[in-house]
BAZADO-798809 format. One record per residue (C-alpha): x, y, z; residue number from 1; residue in one letter. Coordinates in nm, 3 decimals. Each point is the difference from the previous one (the first is absolute). Layout:
# BAZADO-798809
SITE        xx        yy        zz     n   res
SITE         X         Y         Z   NUM     a
...
//
This chain:
# BAZADO-798809
SITE        xx        yy        zz     n   res
SITE    -1.160     3.142    -1.249     1     m
SITE     0.011    -0.183     0.332     2     a
SITE     0.196     0.138     0.294     3     k
SITE     0.216    -0.312     0.012     4     y
SITE     0.192    -0.132    -0.299     5     q
SITE     0.207    -0.308    -0.080     6     i
SITE     0.234     0.024    -0.298     7     n
SITE     0.107    -0.339    -0.135     8     a
SITE     0.256    -0.103    -0.261     9     a
SITE    -0.056    -0.310    -0.211    10     h
SITE     0.347    -0.100    -0.119    11     l
SITE     0.012    -0.132    -0.359    12     y
SITE    -0.377    -0.054    -0.015    13     a
SITE     0.024    -0.043    -0.378    14     d
SITE     0.251    -0.285     0.032    15     l
SITE    -0.049    -0.156     0.344    16     m
SITE    -0.373    -0.064     0.027    17     n
SITE    -0.029    -0.354    -0.137    18     t
SITE    -0.219    -0.122     0.284    19     y
SITE    -0.224     0.304     0.038    20     g
SITE     0.206     0.146     0.282    21     d
SITE    -0.170     0.336    -0.060    22     y
SITE    -0.287    -0.151     0.198    23     g
SITE     0.203     0.066     0.315    24     n
SITE    -0.031     0.372    -0.067    25     l
SITE    -0.372    -0.038    -0.067    26     v
SITE    -0.042    -0.166     0.341    27     a
SITE     0.194     0.272     0.181    28     l
SITE    -0.194     0.273    -0.180    29     r
SITE    -0.330    -0.166     0.095    30     y
SITE     0.081    -0.014     0.372    31     y
SITE     0.153     0.350    -0.004    32     a
SITE    -0.313     0.148    -0.155    33     q
SITE    -0.213    -0.160     0.271    34     q
SITE     0.166     0.231     0.253    35     i
SITE     0.015     0.309    -0.221    36     g
SITE     0.358    -0.030    -0.125    37     v
SITE     0.085     0.065    -0.366    38     d
SITE     0.231    -0.256    -0.164    39     f
SITE     0.201     0.117    -0.302    40     n
SITE     0.221    -0.218    -0.220    41     v
SITE     0.292     0.087    -0.230    42     d
SITE     0.163    -0.251    -0.233    43     v
SITE     0.381     0.018     0.020    44     v
SITE     0.161    -0.202    -0.279    45     s
SITE     0.296    -0.018    -0.240    46     i
SITE     0.183     0.332    -0.016    47     g
SITE    -0.208     0.163     0.273    48     d
SITE     0.147     0.145     0.317    49     e
SITE    -0.119    -0.136     0.334    50     f
SITE    -0.048     0.283     0.251    51     h
SITE     0.026    -0.162     0.341    52     d
SITE    -0.132     0.307     0.184    53     q
SITE    -0.318     0.010    -0.210    54     k
SITE    -0.151    -0.340     0.079    55     y
SITE    -0.174    -0.152     0.299    56     d
SITE    -0.022    -0.352    -0.143    57     f
SITE     0.173    -0.198    -0.275    58     v
SITE    -0.119    -0.312    -0.184    59     l
SITE     0.247    -0.208    -0.200    60     f
SITE    -0.177    -0.292    -0.168    61     g
SITE     0.109    -0.315    -0.179    62     g
SITE     0.075    -0.076    -0.363    63     g
SITE     0.141    -0.264    -0.229    64     q
SITE     0.372    -0.067    -0.044    65     d
SITE     0.050     0.226    -0.303    66     y
SITE    -0.177     0.297     0.156    67     e
SITE     0.185    -0.050     0.328    68     e
SITE     0.333     0.024    -0.184    69     q
SITE    -0.113     0.319    -0.175    70     v
SITE    -0.099     0.148     0.334    71     v
SITE     0.323    -0.117     0.165    72     a
SITE     0.198     0.200    -0.258    73     a
SITE    -0.189     0.320     0.086    74     d
SITE    -0.023    -0.043     0.378    75     l
SITE     0.352     0.129     0.078    76     p
SITE    -0.117     0.347    -0.110    77     t
SITE    -0.254    -0.008     0.284    78     k
SITE     0.195    -0.209     0.249    79     s
SITE     0.130     0.277     0.226    80     a
SITE    -0.343     0.162     0.034    81     a
SITE    -0.173    -0.334     0.065    82     i
SITE     0.254    -0.082     0.270    83     k
SITE    -0.050     0.341     0.163    84     r
SITE    -0.374    -0.056    -0.004    85     y
SITE     0.029    -0.345     0.159    86     i
SITE     0.247     0.108     0.268    87     e
SITE    -0.230     0.292     0.087    88     a
SITE    -0.269    -0.259     0.087    89     d
SITE    -0.190     0.054    -0.324    90     g
SITE    -0.289    -0.248    -0.036    91     p
SITE     0.067    -0.233    -0.292    92     f
SITE    -0.157    -0.315    -0.145    93     l
SITE     0.218    -0.216    -0.225    94     g
SITE    -0.169    -0.294    -0.174    95     v
SITE     0.184    -0.292    -0.162    96     c
SITE     0.254     0.152    -0.244    97     g
SITE    -0.022     0.338     0.171    98     g
SITE     0.072    -0.172     0.331    99     f
SITE     0.301    -0.178    -0.156   100     q
SITE     0.146     0.313    -0.163   101     l
SITE     0.016     0.183     0.333   102     l
SITE     0.248    -0.264     0.117   103     g
SITE     0.354    -0.085    -0.102   104     e
SITE    -0.066    -0.217    -0.307   105     y
SITE    -0.217    -0.275    -0.143   106     f
SITE     0.069    -0.290    -0.234   107     l
SITE    -0.224    -0.075    -0.297   108     l
SITE    -0.095    -0.359    -0.084   109     a
SITE     0.292    -0.023    -0.245   110     d
SITE     0.245     0.120     0.265   111     g
SITE     0.032     0.358    -0.125   112     t
SITE     0.080     0.228     0.292   113     r
SITE    -0.201     0.323     0.015   114     v
SITE     0.130     0.263     0.239   115     e
SITE    -0.237     0.167     0.241   116     g
SITE     0.059     0.339     0.158   117     i
SITE     0.101    -0.142     0.341   118     s
SITE    -0.241     0.225     0.185   119     a
SITE    -0.033    -0.305     0.222   120     m
SITE     0.211    -0.312     0.043   121     r
SITE    -0.225    -0.285    -0.114   122     h
SITE     0.093    -0.197    -0.312   123     y
SITE    -0.178    -0.244    -0.230   124     t
SITE     0.127    -0.329    -0.141   125     l
SITE    -0.162    -0.197    -0.282   126     n
SITE    -0.154    -0.344    -0.031   127     q
SITE     0.040    -0.090    -0.369   128     p
SITE    -0.251    -0.286    -0.010   129     h
SITE    -0.266     0.109     0.246   130     n
SITE    -0.237     0.284     0.092   131     r
SITE    -0.191     0.073     0.316   132     f
SITE    -0.363     0.036    -0.104   133     t
SITE    -0.332    -0.025     0.177   134     g
SITE    -0.200     0.142     0.287   135     n
SITE     0.191     0.110     0.308   136     i
SITE    -0.095     0.094     0.357   137     r
SITE     0.228     0.172     0.249   138     i
SITE    -0.034     0.138     0.352   139     q
SITE     0.157     0.320     0.124   140     s
SITE     0.196    -0.040     0.323   141     e
SITE    -0.060     0.368     0.082   142     e
SITE    -0.377     0.019    -0.043   143     t
SITE    -0.113    -0.364    -0.006   144     g
SITE    -0.188     0.077    -0.322   145     q
SITE    -0.018    -0.261    -0.274   146     i
SITE     0.066     0.113    -0.357   147     y
SITE    -0.094    -0.197    -0.311   148     v
SITE     0.111     0.020    -0.361   149     g
SITE     0.140    -0.176    -0.303   150     f
SITE     0.371    -0.057    -0.059   151     e
SITE     0.164    -0.057    -0.338   152     n
SITE     0.377     0.040     0.008   153     h
SITE     0.311    -0.178    -0.117   154     q
SITE     0.232     0.188     0.235   155     g
SITE     0.097    -0.103     0.352   156     r
SITE     0.057     0.306     0.216   157     t
SITE     0.206    -0.001     0.318   158     f
SITE    -0.044     0.296     0.231   159     i
SITE     0.272     0.165     0.208   160     a
SITE     0.044     0.013     0.377   161     d
SITE    -0.136     0.355     0.013   162     n
SITE    -0.316    -0.100    -0.188   163     e
SITE    -0.290    -0.205     0.134   164     r
SITE    -0.269    -0.200    -0.182   165     p
SITE    -0.335     0.156    -0.078   166     l
SITE    -0.143    -0.322     0.141   167     g
SITE     0.060    -0.365     0.077   168     n
SITE    -0.126    -0.246    -0.261   169     v
SITE    -0.304    -0.205     0.104   170     l
SITE    -0.047    -0.155    -0.345   171     s
SITE     0.195     0.054    -0.320   172     g
SITE     0.370     0.061    -0.064   173     n
SITE     0.087     0.359     0.090   174     g
SITE     0.331     0.167    -0.075   175     n
SITE     0.207    -0.311    -0.063   176     n
SITE    -0.182    -0.314     0.114   177     g
SITE     0.252    -0.050     0.280   178     e
SITE    -0.023     0.251     0.285   179     d
SITE    -0.382     0.025     0.020   180     h
SITE     0.001     0.378    -0.048   181     g
SITE    -0.182     0.205    -0.262   182     e
SITE     0.091     0.350    -0.107   183     g
SITE     0.188     0.243     0.216   184     l
SITE    -0.028     0.311     0.209   185     i
SITE     0.285     0.250     0.029   186     y
SITE    -0.079     0.335     0.161   187     k
SITE    -0.325     0.091    -0.184   188     n
SITE     0.075    -0.215    -0.305   189     v
SITE    -0.223    -0.302    -0.057   190     f
SITE     0.111    -0.257    -0.257   191     g
SITE    -0.204    -0.299    -0.117   192     t
SITE    -0.057    -0.260    -0.270   193     y
SITE    -0.377     0.020     0.052   194     f
SITE    -0.219     0.066    -0.299   195     h
SITE    -0.370     0.053     0.015   196     g
SITE     0.095     0.289     0.047   197     p
SITE     0.105    -0.026     0.363   198     i
SITE    -0.172     0.316     0.128   199     l
SITE    -0.329    -0.066    -0.180   200     t
SITE    -0.023    -0.348     0.152   201     r
SITE     0.125     0.101     0.342   202     n
SITE    -0.183     0.311     0.109   203     g
SITE     0.153     0.000     0.347   204     n
SITE     0.350     0.008    -0.149   205     l
SITE    -0.111     0.292    -0.221   206     a
SITE    -0.127     0.178     0.312   207     l
SITE     0.326    -0.076     0.181   208     r
SITE     0.198     0.154    -0.284   209     m
SITE    -0.233     0.297    -0.030   210     l
SITE     0.042     0.072     0.372   211     a
SITE     0.380    -0.004    -0.043   212     i
SITE    -0.022     0.241    -0.295   213     i
SITE    -0.228     0.244     0.180   214     l
SITE     0.181    -0.015     0.335   215     k
SITE     0.326     0.091    -0.172   216     r
SITE    -0.154     0.298    -0.181   217     k
SITE    -0.252     0.117     0.260   218     y
SITE     0.135    -0.126     0.336   219     p
SITE    -0.232     0.218     0.208   220     e
SITE    -0.307    -0.210    -0.091   221     i
SITE    -0.096    -0.343     0.137   222     d
SITE    -0.059    -0.165    -0.337   223     w
SITE    -0.037    -0.352     0.138   224     k
SITE    -0.313     0.112     0.184   225     a
SITE    -0.149     0.111    -0.332   226     k
SITE     0.077    -0.325    -0.185   227     l
SITE    -0.240    -0.274     0.107   228     a
SITE     0.114    -0.361    -0.064   229     p
SITE    -0.170    -0.191    -0.280   230     v
SITE    -0.107    -0.363    -0.028   231     e
SITE     0.301    -0.200    -0.125   232     p
SITE    -0.016    -0.215    -0.312   233     e
SITE     0.051    -0.373     0.037   234     s
SITE     0.030    -0.306    -0.222   235     f
//
């Protein structure tokens, strides 16, 4: 067993993994192992308790409409613990439906309103006769890094004043096709519509997230110095 450990929770991995979002955990584990850090994953699903003090990272992936409604019915049992985790600066990656369910609500294509847990204040409207699909490129205002991926979503998400975009859209649609933002950052929560998965295609974003995870758990160590940048993907 390594001296340093990361314990991750994969929320509803059996229901919300339509786009291979587990690959984000594979990417983080790969980079963690390069610097001698063990990376352990628990699946937390229907009927399970979420222990906010146990985990150093949480992944909440995307699913189809039916599965998202099943998950939405169970989420209130975990809502208080998830909110505590987020407000305590817990590192979190929400992808597509997982990103939406952390907010106030989202509308399905037929107009059905699905309540989120309001851990954050963004909300998602529908577009009944359109989807945002295709390759997408964004640039982070904070780091200048360019991230690439594939978007495939019917929802149009609008972020709140206390949230900021993960990046500005260079090509593609982003959150809503209007404000030129993609994803969000709130505290140590990263939300996105990127598939690919996002951390396998964007190694420098994976390293950025890994540094956040490790700094929070082991603040006495300069983790950024141990995590060398990688060559970014392009298309």
